[in-house]
N, CA, C and O of each residue as an XYZ file, in Angstrom:
416
protein
N     -10.665    -16.688      5.553
C      -9.637    -15.781      5.395
C     -10.014    -14.557      5.555
O     -11.077    -14.121      5.113
N      -9.183    -13.892      6.198
C      -9.202    -12.219      6.466
C      -9.083    -11.394      5.267
O      -8.320    -11.809      4.395
N      -9.650    -10.396      5.090
C      -9.294     -9.502      4.124
C      -8.253     -8.735      4.607
O      -8.284     -8.316      5.764
N      -6.990     -8.413      3.581
C      -5.863     -7.761      3.791
C      -6.252     -6.247      4.084
O      -7.009     -5.590      3.370
N      -5.696     -5.838      5.112
C      -5.934     -4.390      5.478
C      -5.462     -3.478      4.183
O      -4.405     -3.728      3.604
N      -6.208     -2.555      3.835
C      -5.846     -1.571      2.737
C      -4.534     -0.927      2.954
O      -3.748     -0.753      2.024
N      -4.271     -0.548      4.253
C      -3.063      0.231      4.431
C      -1.765     -0.496      4.136
O      -0.704      0.101      3.951
N      -1.933     -2.131      4.092
C      -0.776     -2.621      3.766
C      -0.317     -2.732      2.440
O       0.810     -3.153      2.177
N      -1.125     -2.377      1.599
C      -1.022     -2.313      0.212
C      -0.438     -0.958     -0.490
O      -0.920      0.142     -0.222
N       0.581     -1.117     -1.362
C       1.013      0.116     -1.923
C       0.030      0.571     -2.727
O      -0.638     -0.224     -3.388
N      -0.189      1.946     -2.776
C      -1.193      2.410     -3.763
C      -0.638      2.570     -5.324
O      -1.356      2.914     -6.262
N       0.487      2.319     -5.401
C       1.130      2.105     -6.808
C       1.103      0.758     -7.321
O       0.602      0.482     -8.411
N       1.694     -0.178     -6.463
C       2.036     -1.437     -6.892
C       0.593     -2.425     -6.701
O       0.402     -3.430     -7.386
N      -0.154     -2.041     -5.872
C      -1.262     -2.920     -5.255
C      -0.640     -4.148     -4.584
O      -1.304     -5.170     -4.413
N       0.548     -4.049     -4.232
C       1.091     -5.359     -3.513
C       1.553     -5.006     -2.183
O       2.183     -3.969     -1.974
N       1.204     -5.982     -1.131
C       1.898     -5.768      0.165
C       3.409     -4.948      0.347
O       4.396     -5.377     -0.252
N       3.476     -4.000      1.035
C       4.633     -3.381      1.123
C       5.716     -4.162      1.943
O       5.480     -4.703      3.024
N       6.675     -4.160      1.441
C       8.142     -4.689      2.238
C       8.697     -3.723      3.103
O       9.041     -3.974      4.258
N       8.798     -2.492      2.496
C       9.635     -1.266      3.082
C       8.887     -0.182      2.925
O       9.239      0.597      2.039
N       7.701      0.137      3.717
C       6.859      1.168      3.755
C       7.684      2.425      4.040
O       8.558      2.379      4.905
N       7.453      3.513      3.371
C       7.927      4.813      3.891
C       6.878      5.817      3.625
O       6.010      5.613      2.776
N       6.939      6.976      4.381
C       6.137      8.289      4.300
C       6.737      9.167      3.469
O       7.935      9.425      3.588
N       6.020      9.681      2.603
C       6.604     10.833      1.833
C       6.025     12.062      2.269
O       4.973     11.990      2.903
N       6.599     13.328      2.007
C       6.140     14.405      2.289
C       4.618     14.611      1.922
O       3.907     15.368      2.583
N       4.226     14.009      1.003
C       2.666     14.129      0.621
C       1.710     13.643      1.647
O       0.522     13.954      1.564
N       2.206     12.822      2.709
C       1.681     12.305      3.636
C       1.234     10.783      3.470
O       0.804     10.101      4.401
N       1.403     10.322      2.094
C       1.250      8.970      1.977
C       2.191      7.935      1.976
O       3.323      8.221      1.586
N       1.952      6.780      2.335
C       2.954      5.825      2.416
C       2.918      4.941      1.224
O       1.877      4.454      0.785
N       4.294      4.723      0.634
C       4.516      3.769     -0.415
C       5.520      2.783     -0.179
O       6.079      2.662      0.911
N       5.786      2.000     -1.285
C       6.770      0.976     -1.052
C       7.991      1.875     -1.388
O       7.942      2.715     -2.286
N       9.131      1.649     -0.593
C      10.460      2.435     -0.778
C      10.963      2.438     -2.105
O      11.353      3.477     -2.637
N      10.977      1.218     -2.727
C      11.740      1.079     -3.938
C      10.632      1.772     -5.169
O      11.115      2.084     -6.258
N       9.535      1.924     -4.974
C       8.571      2.737     -5.957
C       9.018      4.099     -5.960
O       9.220      4.679     -7.027
N       9.190      4.656     -4.844
C       9.410      6.075     -4.737
C      10.855      6.545     -5.317
O      11.053      7.561     -5.983
N      11.953      5.452     -4.865
C      13.268      5.801     -5.259
C      13.445      5.532     -6.906
O      14.338      6.117     -7.520
N      12.549      4.626     -7.559
C      12.601      4.743     -8.820
C      11.615      5.406     -9.613
O      11.262      5.045    -10.736
N      11.161      6.453     -8.937
C      10.264      7.399     -9.937
C      11.046      8.114    -11.035
O      12.045      8.738    -10.679
N      10.724      8.100    -12.291
C      11.304      8.901    -13.260
C      11.487     10.362    -12.971
O      12.449     10.991    -13.413
N      10.483     10.931    -12.170
C      10.369     12.299    -11.789
C      10.429     12.365    -10.309
O      10.568     11.334     -9.652
N      10.333     13.517     -9.763
C      10.273     13.725     -8.267
C       8.842     14.165     -7.726
O       8.671     14.917     -6.766
N       7.740     13.518     -8.570
C       6.436     13.936     -8.195
C       5.775     12.736     -7.328
O       6.053     11.552     -7.521
N       4.890     13.184     -6.378
C       4.058     12.271     -5.929
C       3.154     11.388     -6.797
O       2.587     12.005     -7.698
N       2.910     10.129     -6.720
C       2.274      9.209     -7.759
C       0.709      9.492     -7.458
O      -0.178      9.311     -8.292
N       0.501      9.971     -6.121
C      -0.783     10.228     -5.833
C      -1.344     11.770     -5.924
O      -2.474     12.054     -6.322
N      -0.463     12.615     -5.532
C      -1.008     14.106     -5.315
C      -0.187     14.878     -6.378
O      -0.480     16.059     -6.568
N       0.808     14.316     -7.080
C       1.580     15.058     -8.052
C       2.278     16.048     -7.351
O       2.706     16.860     -8.173
N       2.617     16.380     -6.102
C       3.154     17.354     -5.476
C       4.774     16.802     -5.639
O       5.113     15.628     -5.791
N       5.552     17.845     -5.572
C       7.094     17.563     -5.575
C       7.470     16.844     -4.278
O       7.189     17.293     -3.167
N       8.179     15.602     -4.511
C       8.734     14.999     -3.264
C      10.341     14.866     -3.250
O      11.046     14.660     -4.239
N      10.774     15.029     -1.899
C      12.259     14.660     -1.827
C      12.477     13.310     -1.609
O      12.167     12.812     -0.527
N      13.043     12.558     -2.632
C      13.516     11.149     -2.440
C      14.438     10.890     -1.546
O      14.704      9.708     -1.324
N      15.143     11.961     -0.820
C      16.326     11.864      0.199
C      15.581     12.071      1.505
O      16.233     11.967      2.544
N      14.281     12.353      1.566
C      13.657     12.554      2.974
C      12.437     11.759      3.201
O      11.334     12.170      3.560
N      12.837     10.467      2.917
C      11.711      9.375      3.062
C      11.759      8.865      4.629
O      12.819      8.532      5.159
N      10.544      8.842      5.279
C      10.495      8.449      6.697
C      10.030      6.981      6.793
O       8.893      6.682      6.428
N      10.922      6.022      7.297
C      10.423      4.599      7.388
C       9.199      4.664      8.329
O       9.166      5.306      9.379
N       8.210      3.925      7.823
C       6.882      3.760      8.500
C       7.103      2.342      9.441
O       6.703      1.239      9.066
N       7.738      2.558     10.594
C       8.130      1.124     11.208
C       6.902      0.761     11.889
O       6.844     -0.452     12.094
N       5.933      1.398     12.293
C       4.733      0.861     12.748
C       4.149      0.060     11.873
O       3.853     -1.081     12.228
N       3.891      0.481     10.644
C       3.181     -0.109      9.431
C       3.987     -1.490      9.113
O       3.430     -2.580      8.980
N       5.446     -1.256      9.009
C       6.104     -2.412      8.909
C       6.022     -3.538      9.760
O       5.881     -4.682      9.326
N       6.108     -3.244     10.982
C       5.761     -4.144     12.106
C       4.325     -5.009     11.881
O       4.195     -6.228     11.993
N       3.281     -4.013     11.528
C       1.858     -4.557     11.595
C       1.778     -5.585     10.400
O       1.019     -6.553     10.462
N       2.550     -5.353      9.362
C       2.587     -6.079      8.217
C       3.052     -7.369      8.555
O       2.373     -8.371      8.328
N       4.437     -7.418      9.210
C       5.147     -8.608      9.594
C       4.425     -9.329     10.328
O       4.516    -10.538     10.115
N       3.444     -8.859     11.456
C       2.585     -9.688     12.330
C       1.394    -10.326     11.367
O       0.893    -11.441     11.508
N       1.084     -9.397     10.409
C      -0.042    -10.060      9.598
C       0.403    -11.286      8.795
O      -0.241    -12.317      8.603
N       1.635    -10.973      8.362
C       2.192    -12.251      7.505
C       2.340    -13.603      8.402
O       2.114    -14.738      7.983
N       2.782    -13.247      9.770
C       2.885    -14.629     10.345
C       1.489    -15.066     10.679
O       1.360    -16.288     10.756
N       0.375    -14.319     10.903
C      -0.795    -14.766     11.267
C      -1.652    -15.309     10.172
O      -2.503    -16.184     10.332
N      -1.379    -14.764      9.129
C      -2.178    -14.960      7.871
C      -1.447    -15.316      6.718
O      -1.653    -14.669      5.692
N      -0.522    -16.355      6.716
C       0.200    -16.562      5.609
C      -0.456    -17.065      4.408
O       0.077    -16.923      3.307
N      -1.898    -17.808      4.596
C      -2.582    -18.188      3.339
C      -2.815    -17.014      2.420
O      -2.463    -17.028      1.241
N      -3.538    -15.806      3.113
C      -3.988    -14.764      2.367
C      -2.820    -14.052      1.566
O      -2.966    -13.593      0.433
N      -1.613    -14.016      2.312
C      -0.570    -13.482      1.578
C       0.048    -14.216      0.241
O       0.640    -13.649     -0.678
N      -0.251    -15.685      0.368
C       0.171    -16.609     -0.712
C      -1.012    -16.190     -1.886
O      -0.755    -16.220     -3.090
N      -2.046    -15.885     -1.460
C      -3.355    -15.680     -2.367
C      -2.982    -14.469     -3.324
O      -3.018    -14.457     -4.554
N      -2.561    -13.302     -2.325
C      -2.143    -12.101     -3.131
C      -0.972    -12.265     -3.969
O      -1.062    -11.883     -5.136
N       0.136    -12.785     -3.550
C       1.191    -12.829     -4.388
C       0.972    -13.710     -5.812
O       1.659    -13.567     -6.823
N       0.064    -14.477     -5.680
C      -0.354    -15.262     -6.976
C      -1.329    -14.500     -7.850
O      -1.589    -14.990     -8.949
N      -1.917    -13.323     -7.481
C      -2.852    -12.497     -8.177
C      -2.152    -11.976     -9.350
O      -0.931    -11.819     -9.351
N      -2.921    -11.698    -10.372
C      -2.464    -11.212    -11.622
C      -2.720     -9.367    -11.223
O      -3.516     -8.963    -10.376
N      -1.909     -8.573    -11.998
C      -2.285     -7.304    -11.976
C      -3.774     -6.881    -11.990
O      -4.220     -5.940    -11.333
N      -4.426     -7.603    -12.733
C      -5.899     -7.357    -13.156
C      -6.590     -7.385    -11.702
O      -7.215     -6.471    -11.166
N      -6.294     -8.765    -11.168
C      -6.905     -9.112     -9.955
C      -6.640     -8.045     -8.862
O      -7.480     -7.604     -8.078
N      -5.383     -7.718     -8.939
C      -4.991     -6.833     -7.725
C      -5.586     -5.411     -7.853
O      -5.837     -4.720     -6.865
N      -5.799     -5.013     -9.132
C      -6.516     -3.903     -9.462
C      -8.089     -4.089     -8.949
O      -8.576     -3.231     -8.213
N      -8.660     -4.945     -9.261
C     -10.021     -5.191     -8.845
C     -10.156     -5.385     -7.516
O     -11.217     -5.004     -7.022
N      -9.289     -5.920     -6.759
C      -9.147     -5.864     -5.170
C      -9.260     -4.387     -4.777
O     -10.145     -3.974     -4.027
N      -8.323     -3.627     -5.320
C      -8.184     -2.180     -4.915
C      -9.606     -1.628     -4.959
O     -10.234     -1.129     -4.025
N      -9.964     -1.800     -6.135
C     -11.507     -1.128     -6.429
C     -12.396     -1.676     -5.704
O     -13.403     -0.968     -5.673
N     -12.507     -2.757     -5.011
C     -13.393     -3.320     -3.937
C     -13.232     -2.654     -2.873
O     -14.186     -2.053     -2.378
N     -12.101     -2.631     -2.363
C     -11.752     -1.847     -1.141
C     -12.108     -0.576     -1.246
O     -12.704     -0.042     -0.311
N     -11.799      0.125     -2.415
C     -12.367      1.476     -2.483
C     -13.935      1.589     -2.089
O     -14.385      2.372     -1.252
N     -14.632      0.717     -2.803
C     -16.021      0.631     -2.784
C     -16.508      0.525     -1.308
O     -17.418      1.227     -0.867
N     -15.815     -0.433     -0.557
C     -16.188     -0.863      0.787
C     -16.013      0.409      1.442
O     -16.946      0.871      2.099
N     -14.926      1.020      1.337
C     -14.610      2.247      2.067
C     -15.417      3.445      1.911
O     -15.516      4.255      2.833
N     -16.027      3.607      0.737
C     -17.156      4.754      0.428
C     -18.298      4.189      1.038
O     -19.018      5.002      1.617
N     -18.691      2.867      1.062
C     -19.954      2.465      1.667
C     -20.073      2.699      3.259
O     -21.068      3.043      3.897
N     -18.821      2.425      3.699
C     -18.641      2.778      5.329
C     -18.752      3.928      5.520
O     -19.454      4.243      6.481
N     -18.204      4.877      4.815
C     -18.417      6.476      4.966
C     -19.745      6.843      5.005
O     -20.201      7.570      5.888
N     -20.575      6.250      3.841
C     -21.981      6.626      3.910
C     -22.742      6.175      4.944
O     -23.720      6.871      5.219
N     -22.516      5.012      5.710
C     -23.074      4.524      6.841
C     -23.076      5.377      7.738
O     -24.146      5.578      8.312
N     -21.972      6.085      8.108
C     -21.449      6.696      9.221
C     -22.134      8.092      9.131
O     -21.904      8.948      9.986
């Protein structure tokens, strides 16, 4: 099984995005997460965001769709994970990213 690309996972829900959008903070989120924020602050940067100015990330959405078709087994595994397991996966991915930066 291949590792799920980090960019496919919403940084708030730790789930693979269905409708990724780019916010003015430069990050991509699941659209429903941004629309349902109780305030208009970015979940990552705490910068003000305009919920009416979300840009669909079509390239990412297409890549996720291709991934779903090619690796359906991995997707089923992720959908069955608990929130703790998703959090642990995110921590592992961050650790791997830091180790890759150190190697460069």
